[in-house]
Structure formats: structure tokens, C-alpha cells
C-alpha positions in Angstrom: 24.6 64.8 -71.2 26.8 62.2 -70.0 25.8 58.5 -71.2 25.9 55.8 -68.3 28.3 52.7 -70.8 28.8 50.2 -68.9 25.1 50.7 -67.8 24.1 50.7 -71.5 26.8 49.4 -73.6 29.0 47.1 -71.3 26.0 45.4 -69.5 24.0 44.0 -71.9 27.5 42.9 -73.7 28.2 40.7 -71.1 24.5 39.9 -70.2 24.5 38.5 -74.2 28.1 37.3 -75.0 29.6 36.7 -71.0 30.7 33.7 -69.7 31.7 32.5 -66.2 35.1 33.2 -65.4 36.8 32.5 -61.5 39.1 35.3 -60.9 41.7 35.0 -58.5 43.6 38.1 -57.9 47.2 37.8 -56.8 45.8 39.6 -52.8 43.7 36.5 -52.5 40.0 35.5 -53.0 38.3 33.0 -55.7 35.5 35.3 -57.8 33.3 34.6 -60.4 32.7 37.2 -63.1 31.6 37.4 -66.3 33.6 38.0 -69.3 34.0 38.2 -73.0 36.6 36.0 -74.2 38.2 36.3 -77.5 41.0 35.1 -79.6 42.4 38.0 -81.5 45.1 37.6 -84.1 47.6 40.6 -84.6 50.6 40.2 -86.2 54.4 40.1 -84.9 56.7 41.6 -87.6 60.0 39.9 -87.6 61.7 42.7 -89.2 62.1 43.3 -85.9 63.9 40.2 -84.6 67.4 39.9 -85.8 68.1 37.3 -88.7 64.2 36.9 -89.6 63.5 39.6 -92.2 61.5 39.7 -94.3 59.2 36.9 -92.7 56.0 38.1 -90.6 54.6 35.9 -88.1 50.9 35.3 -86.6 50.5 35.2 -83.1 47.6 34.9 -81.0 47.1 35.8 -77.5 44.3 34.5 -75.2 41.9 38.3 -74.0 39.0 38.5 -72.0 36.9 42.1 -71.5 35.7 42.8 -68.2 33.1 45.5 -66.4 34.7 46.7 -63.6 31.4 47.2 -61.8 31.4 43.6 -61.5 34.4 43.6 -59.3 35.5 45.0 -55.7 39.1 44.9 -56.8 41.6 46.7 -60.0 42.9 43.6 -62.4 46.6 43.5 -62.4 49.6 42.2 -63.3 50.0 38.8 -62.5 45.9 37.6 -61.0 44.9 34.3 -62.6 41.5 33.2 -63.9 39.9 30.0 -65.0 37.9 29.8 -68.4 36.7 26.9 -70.2 38.9 24.9 -67.7 42.4 26.4 -68.8 44.2 28.4 -66.6 45.2 32.0 -67.1 48.0 34.5 -65.8 46.7 38.2 -66.8 49.8 39.6 -68.5 48.2 43.2 -69.1 45.5 44.6 -67.9 44.1 47.9 -70.3 41.4 50.1 -69.4 39.2 51.1 -71.7 38.1 54.4 -70.2 34.7 53.0 -70.3 34.0 51.3 -67.6 35.6 48.0 -68.7 39.0 46.4 -69.0 40.3 44.3 -71.6 42.7 41.7 -70.0 45.5 40.1 -72.2 46.5 37.0 -70.9 49.4 34.0 -70.9 48.0 30.4 -70.5 49.4 29.3 -67.0 48.5 25.7 -67.0 52.1 24.6 -67.4 54.1 27.4 -66.8 55.9 25.4 -63.3 56.4 22.4 -65.8 60.0 21.4 -66.1 62.0 22.7 -68.9 62.8 19.8 -71.5 66.9 18.9 -71.0 67.1 20.9 -68.0 69.0 18.3 -65.4 67.4 20.8 -62.7 
């Protein structure tokens, strides 16, 4: 007997905690979907960076969980989405094996701004 995780868990979670997101796949188009936004903290160990040992650095990356059954496409790196008025670019899509996908995001609001001090 298999459990339909998409219907029994993901759907109710999206209904309870989801918010509206405008999703723009790299292939074109614009779709309004529901996703659950989060900003988890994860440790980035500086001992992996020369000269910073033994310092620990904490970083935060915006992520959003989406329900694949809402989509007619597969999220991929480079897609754009807008949540809470902020534009993000998908850095890494991670399928969860249960009908959902966790998208790790980069803030894209200022990605085309000139580099300070760059004469170009």
C-alpha cells in the first residue's frame, strides 16, 4: 500500500503555510504558484577557507518549497521567482522524492548593478 504524500501532506501544508509566488522559468512564461518560504541558517565552516581557521561563519539562504503537481514544468537553475516583492534566481533545485522540490535561491534584485569601483 503506497501513501500519496503529495495529496495527504504537501497539499494541506501548501494550503496552511503557502504564499503566492510569481514563477518565471528560463524557457519563458510567468505562473502564479504557491510555495512555502523559509530562511534557514546553516553553518559555513571557515576551516575550509585558507586564513580563516578556526572561525565559524553562519550564512542564510532563502529557500522555497514547491509542490511539483502545481507545475507544468520542472524548476531549474536560473529560473526567476518573486516572493514578497523580492526577485530571486533559483541557484539549486533539490527534489525531495515525495512530490515536492526545495529551491535554494539567490537574491536577484541587484544582480545587474555595477560593481562598486569598476570603471566599466
